[in-house]
C-alpha positions, 0 to 999 in steps of 0.5 A, a space after each residue: 499499499 505504501 507504494 502508492 503513497 503520494 511523497 507528501 509523507 516525507 515532505 521534510 526531506 523535499 522543504 529541507 532540498 530546496 531550502 539547502 537550495 536556497 541558503 546555497 544560493 545565499 551563500 554564493 551571491 554573498 561573494 558576488 561583486 557584480 550584482 546589486 541587493 536587489 539582483 541577489 535578492 531576484 536570484 536568490 529567490 529564482 533559484 528557491 521557485 526552480 528548486 520547489 518546481 522541481 520537487 513538486 512532481 516528486 510531490 506528486 508522483 503517484 496522485 495519479 494512481 489514486 485520481 485513477 483509482 477515482 475513475 475506474 471505481 466508478 467505472 466498474 461499478 458501472 459495468 456490473 450494474 449492468 452486466 447485472 440488470 443484462 441478467 435480471 432482463 435475461 430472468 424476465 426474458 424467459 419464456 413463461 413465467 420469470 425465474 424470481 432467484 434469477 431475476 433476484 440475483 442480476 438485481 442484487 448482483 447490479 445493486 453490489 456492483 454499484 455499492 462498491 464502485 461508489 464506496 472505492 470512488 469515495 476512499 479514493 476521493 477523500 485520499 485525494 484530497 488529503 494527500 493534495 491538501 498536504 502537498 498544498 500545506 508543504 508547498 506554502 511552507 516553502 514558500 514562506 520559508 524562501 520569502 523568509 530567506 529572501 527577506 533576511 537576504 534583503 535586510 542585512 545587505 542594504 
């Protein structure tokens, strides 16, 4: 099951790589003589943004699996519903009196598949939203830390 979880679980590693990149750039631009403070701040900010852009695909890598489960759950429930209803109508189509047990069996199969598809999709949607929320919070904290680094540089190098 851990293969399906987005790597937002390891958010400290992703956050640390971005901040580390920003701090390296901070140190690098301090020794740069050809740039003014504003250019140095922009360089640090750009480096943090690039590092964040590189980390985002890693955070979202398994969300597509969960999103696919939403669609597949719904479609499989619908397919089961259709096959169950085909069995039910097949029981009605027999000559003479319809076989009530076959009719009930087909309807039961349709309802079970519908419920299973809805339940699968519901769980997948909830998990997708949980992980998306974690990724959004992490992205916000990375942006906040990056802003703090740039502001610290600007205020100490006026």
